[in-house]
C-alpha positions in Angstrom: 13.3 -161.2 163.6 16.5 -159.5 162.4 19.7 -161.0 163.8 23.2 -159.6 163.6 25.9 -162.2 164.2 29.5 -161.1 164.8 31.9 -164.0 164.8 35.5 -163.4 165.6 38.2 -166.0 165.1 41.1 -165.9 162.5 40.6 -169.5 161.5 37.8 -171.2 159.5 38.9 -174.5 161.2 38.2 -173.4 164.7 35.6 -174.6 167.3 34.3 -171.0 167.0 33.4 -171.9 163.4 31.5 -175.0 164.6 29.6 -172.8 167.0 28.7 -170.4 164.2 27.4 -173.2 162.0 25.3 -174.5 164.9 23.8 -171.0 165.5 23.1 -170.5 161.8 21.4 -173.8 161.3 19.2 -173.2 164.4 18.3 -169.7 163.3 17.4 -170.9 159.8 14.7 -173.0 161.5 13.2 -169.9 163.1 12.9 -168.0 159.8 15.2 -165.2 161.2 16.7 -162.7 158.8 20.4 -163.1 159.6 23.3 -160.7 158.8 26.8 -162.2 159.5 30.0 -160.3 160.0 33.2 -162.4 160.3 35.7 -160.4 162.2 39.4 -161.3 162.3 39.6 -163.3 159.1 41.5 -160.6 157.3 38.3 -159.5 155.7 37.1 -155.9 156.0 33.7 -156.2 157.7 31.2 -154.2 155.6 28.7 -151.8 157.0 25.8 -153.9 158.2 23.1 -154.1 155.5 20.5 -155.6 157.8 19.4 -152.3 159.4 18.6 -152.3 163.1 18.7 -155.9 164.5 16.4 -157.3 167.1 19.1 -159.7 168.4 22.8 -159.3 168.6 24.9 -162.5 168.8 28.6 -162.4 169.6 30.6 -165.6 168.9 34.2 -165.5 170.0 37.0 -167.2 172.0 37.8 -165.4 175.2 41.5 -164.4 174.9 43.4 -163.1 177.9 40.2 -162.7 179.8 38.2 -160.6 177.2 37.1 -160.1 173.6 39.7 -160.7 170.8 41.1 -157.3 169.7 39.5 -157.6 166.3 36.0 -158.0 167.8 36.6 -155.1 170.2 37.7 -152.9 167.4 34.7 -153.9 165.3 32.3 -153.2 168.2 33.9 -149.8 168.7 33.9 -148.9 165.0 30.7 -150.4 163.9 28.3 -150.4 166.8 29.4 -147.8 169.3 30.0 -145.1 166.6 26.8 -145.7 164.7 24.1 -143.9 166.7 20.9 -146.0 167.0 22.4 -149.1 165.5 21.4 -151.2 168.5 18.1 -149.3 169.3 15.9 -152.3 168.5 18.0 -155.0 170.1 16.0 -156.9 172.7 18.7 -159.4 173.6 22.4 -159.9 173.3 23.7 -163.4 173.3 27.4 -164.1 173.7 28.7 -167.5 172.9 32.3 -167.9 173.9 35.0 -170.4 174.9 37.7 -170.1 177.5 41.0 -171.9 178.0 40.7 -171.3 181.7 38.2 -172.4 184.3 35.1 -170.5 185.3 36.8 -169.6 188.6 39.7 -168.0 186.8 37.3 -166.1 184.6 35.4 -164.8 187.7 38.7 -163.8 189.4 39.6 -161.9 186.2 36.3 -159.9 186.5 34.4 -161.6 183.6 35.6 -158.9 181.3 33.5 -159.9 178.3 30.3 -159.9 180.4 31.2 -156.7 182.1 32.0 -154.9 178.8 28.7 -156.1 177.2 26.7 -154.9 180.2 28.5 -151.6 180.5 29.0 -150.6 176.9 26.4 -152.4 174.7 23.3 -152.9 176.8 22.8 -149.1 177.3 22.6 -148.7 173.6 19.8 -151.2 173.2 16.0 -151.2 173.7 14.8 -150.6 177.3 14.5 -153.9 179.1 17.2 -155.6 176.9 18.4 -158.9 178.2 21.8 -160.5 177.8 22.7 -164.2 177.9 26.0 -165.9 178.1 26.8 -169.4 176.8 30.3 -170.4 177.8 32.5 -173.5 177.5 35.4 -173.4 180.0 38.7 -175.3 179.8 38.2 -175.9 176.1 41.7 -177.3 175.6 41.0 -180.0 178.1 37.5 -181.0 177.1 36.9 -184.5 175.6 35.1 -184.6 172.2 31.8 -185.6 173.9 31.7 -182.4 175.9 32.4 -180.3 172.8 29.5 -182.0 171.0 27.3 -181.5 174.1 28.1 -177.8 174.1 27.2 -177.5 170.4 24.0 -179.2 171.1 23.2 -176.8 174.0 23.9 -173.9 171.6 21.7 -175.3 168.9 18.8 -176.0 171.3 19.1 -172.5 172.8 18.9 -170.7 169.4 16.2 -173.1 168.1 13.9 -171.8 170.8 13.9 -168.4 169.2 10.7 -167.6 167.3 9.8 -164.7 165.1 6.4 -164.3 166.8 7.5 -164.3 170.4 9.7 -162.0 172.4 13.3 -163.2 172.6 13.7 -165.3 175.8 15.8 -168.2 177.1 
């Protein structure tokens, strides 16, 4: 299974980085071939060398109701402009954190979910699935809840297998 991970956060000391490490460790157990693009770290993301991935993973904090600007720009420049790049993608998994509650996110229209469904899913393989792992009110979560979220993320990605269709 070929996996493309795009992680967007300007700091290597963020909870987003902890999420990334949990995902990478879990995918390592599955034998997946992983290509990682770190967006927003003042690095110029290179053209993906992986080829056409089977799984697209987006890891980012939800800022102002949506993707960070750097992630949105990378998606537009690297994925939407490259015809066929997502043609083999069977599943898109977004792992995100929110400062607000789930209710506030719903009232705002769940922009990240909506954009993924409207812009990315149509570029993928027929029958593509999307999944959404979110931690709400991150600034008010006790350490125990942060650890539990990382465990949930790890367990979700550890279920992936090279020999089976991608499912949750």
